[in-house]
N, C-alpha and C positions, 0 to 999 in steps of 0.2 A: 327286723328290717327288709321290706322287699326289692328281691333284687333285680336291678334297672338292667336291661336286655333291649341290643339293637340287633336286626335277625337282615342277613344281606343274604338274597338268594332271586333266581328270576325264573326254572322252568316251575310247571303245573305242580308232581310230584312234592312239590319245598313244603308246600301247606300243610301236611302232616307236624311239619315241626314247628310253624305258627300256631298252630291248633292246638300243640304240647305246652307252648310256652304257658298261651292265653290259657289253659286248662288248670295247667300250676300255679295259676293268680302270681305266676311273674308280669313286671310291667315293663310291655313293650314298647317304649317308647318310641319307637322309630322302626320301617324297611325299607332297607337302599337294594333297589334293583338296577336291570341296567335301562340305560335308557331308549326310550323310544322308537321303533325303527319304521319308515318310511315305506309302504309295501308299494302292489299294486296298483293304478290310478291313482298313488300319493295317498292311501289310505295312511295316519298312522296305526301302527300296531303295537301294543301296550305288551307289556311282558305278562302272562299268567299272572305272577307275586304283585302288580299292581293294581291290577282288575282285580284279583283276592282281596287284596288292602281297601278297595272301595269299598267290598263286599261289608266287609266287617269292619268297615269306619277307623283304619288305622292308618295313622302319615306315610306316605311313603316319600324317600327320595330320589332321583334319577339321577346320579352325580356323572357328568362327560371326562372329568378328571381328578381323579381322587387325590392327587396334592391338591390339589386346588385348597387353597388357603383358609378362603371361607369355608370352603365342608371343614377343615380340620376343628377350626372354629365352632363352627355349627353342633360338633360333636362334643367337641373336649368339653362347652356348658351345659353342655345333657349331663355328664356324670354319668357315663353309665358305668356297670361293674362289670357286663358284659357281652364281646360280641361272638353271634353265635352265626358263621357261616356255611352254606349249603350250596352248591353249586351255581354259587352265584357268575362265575363266568370271569373274575376279574383277579388279579395279584394285588391284595393290599402290600399296601410301603408302607417303610417303620413308625412312620410318622402317624398311623391311625393305628396302626399291631399297640403303639405304646398307651392308647389312651383310654381302654377301662382297665380297673383295676385289678381283676381276673385275666388282662389281656383276651386275647381273640381264640375261640374253641371252632376249629373246622369240623365238619363232616362229612367223610371221601368214602365212597363205594368200592370200596376194595377193603383188601385185607393187607393194608401196607407194611413195607415198604413194593407189594405187589399191584401192579397197576396206577403207578401214579400219573397225574394227568388228564386228558380232557375225557377220555372217553374210557375209565374201567368196564361201565357195563359189557360195552359193545365187545372187549378184547379178552375179557373174559370165556364169553360168550364163543367169538371166535376160535378163541382156545379150548375151547371145550375143558372148559375146567370144570370139576366136579362141586368147588367150591369157590364163594367169593365170602363179603360179609360188608359190616360198617365198620370203620376206625373212625374216634373222636383224635385228635389231636390241636397240640399247641400251635399256632402258625406262626411262622418265623418268615425270613423276606424271598426263601427260595420256593420252589413247585412241591407241596405235598410231604417236605421233609420232615417237618418240627417233630416234637417227639409228643410219645402216645401217652394217652391217657389210660385208654382201654377200646380194644377194639370185640367185637362178636361175632362167630360165624354166622352162614348162611349155606342149604346145599343147596344148589340149583339142582332142579328140577325138569324133567324130559321135554315138560311144556311149559317151560319158562322162556320169557326171551323178553329183549328190551321194554317192554311197557311194564311186565307183571315183576318184572325186577328192581324198576324204578319204585314200581309201588309198596311192594312187598321190603325191601333194602331200607323205605323213607319208613313203613311201619315200623320196620324194628328199634331204626335209628328213634321216634318215637319214645318207645316203649323205654328206652335207656335213657332215653335225657335229662333226667329228673335224676338219675345213679349220678350219670358225669358230673350234672351239676355240684352234686355232694361234694365227690370226691376232686374237684377244684377248688369250693370253697375249704375244702380242709389242707388245700397242699400235699395231695397223695401225692408218692413218688413217681414220675414220667420214666417211661422206656423208651432208651435211644433207637433210632431207625437204625438196621441194620444195613449200609448200602451196596454192599456187595452181593444183597438177595432181591436188588430194587429190577423192577420192570417197569419198562413207560407205555403209558395206554398214549400213544398219539393222536391227533385228531385225526376225525373218521374223514375218508375221500372218499368223494361220489364212486368211483371206480372202483374201488372196494365193495360195492353192493353188485357188480356185473358177476353175473353167474355163468361159469364155463361146465357144460357138459361131461365134459369128460375128466374132470376132478372126480374124489372121491363123493358117495353119500352123506359121509358126515358130515365133513368140509360145507357143502354147500348146504345139509343142513345146519349147521353152524350160520353160516351166511344168512339165510331164510331170519335164524332166530334172532340173531344180530339187531338185522337190518329190519327193522319191525314201522318206524321212525322214516323221519328225510338220511340219507337215502335210504328207501325201500326195493330190497332185492330183487334184480329183474332180469330177464334173459329172454333170446331167442326161441321162438314156436313160430313154426313156419313164415318164416317173416314176418314175426310181429313179434317189437319188443314188450313184452307181457314182466307186469308186476307182480310179484308173490309174498302174499305174508302168511300165510298158513301151510307146511306139508309135513310130511311123514316119511321116511327110507326104510325100504326094507331090504336087508344085505342078502342078495343069488349071485350065481354065476348066472351066465347069458352068452351068446353070442352076436347081441345085438348091437350096433355103433350108439354110441353117445350123443343123445338129444334124440334119438328115436321114437314116434310114437306108440305106445304099449298097449294103450285101453284110455280107454274113456266112459267114465258113469257118471249119475247122479254122485257118486262117493269120493270121484276125482278125477285127474288127470295124471296119469301114469306114464312119466317120461324113464328112459333106461341110461345110466349114467354108469361111470368104471366100474364101477364093482358092487351092482343093484341094480333098485328102481326106486326114485322119488313119486314121491305121489300126492298133488297138488291140491290143495283144497279148497284155498284163496286166493286171486289172483284179478288182476287189472287189467284191462286191454286199456291202449290209448285213448284217452280223452272219456274213460267209462269213472265209473265207479266200484270199488273193491265188491266184488259177489262173490259167492261160493261156489266152485268147479258144478252142484246141481243146478244152480241157476243159469251157468254157461251152457249145459247141458239141454237146457230147457227154452236157450232162447234163441231166435234170428239170427243171432251174429253170426258174419261170414267166418269167423275163425270156429263157431260153430260146428256151421254146415262143412269143413276143409278134414277138421279132427275126424266127423263122421262118415266123411268121403274116402280116407287113408285108410278106417279101420273096419269099412261096411257095413256101418250102422246102420238102419232104415229106421 
């Protein structure tokens, strides 16, 4: 008997799980995503999952209210065996959780109970964690507190940022999904979470992306790695608010003031910080696209001219 699955998800990186469900020839009955939003100039903005479901010709539902009786009846009539939830963005009510034969499986981008909540990847990067992972767990009525089926470690690399972790953790989850489903069908022993070890990955606020040059280089670099989507890390450079998406850090002792311009070349823009130097490799000027430091160096932008003037570069 083919397992009948309903998938809940919203962002683009969740497509790896959809692909794996189809690859394993499970019956993907429908995809459920968040409702479309109205963007600038009244343009309707579909979630990436809705766009992807259109491409692969899978039915997609966008319920405004998860407690709607019509929705509950529709899903109940499908008689699904399993719900799979990955970055959907809403907490499922009990009436939905109880519908599938094997319950609701959630995929979470951390090693629970650490970093429960909305922003586990960003919080791990901001915290300077060396390790993260994927946790498969049975959903209950609370936020990321359900019993664990299985978890898998991922070592965070020096060049990982939010985008690479979204992709790499999703690929890891997809590679383990079939084995986890077998465990669920065989009623394997579940592991209770230790609430005493929990950390909460609270929702990201725009103000957290603001770089202060008098901070440590490690903290600033972690900000840049964490904030490569909205919000993108930003800092003040010669009275310009500049977004930064890629940088490196060299620890060193110096007598320069934090925020002082130390160097500018095709390889990067060097800024003094509390305990060393941040070298910016990719940046975005106001009302411009993201460019490399080399592109800025070769440009006629006023910022490029000002930097060269400060450093006596001709």
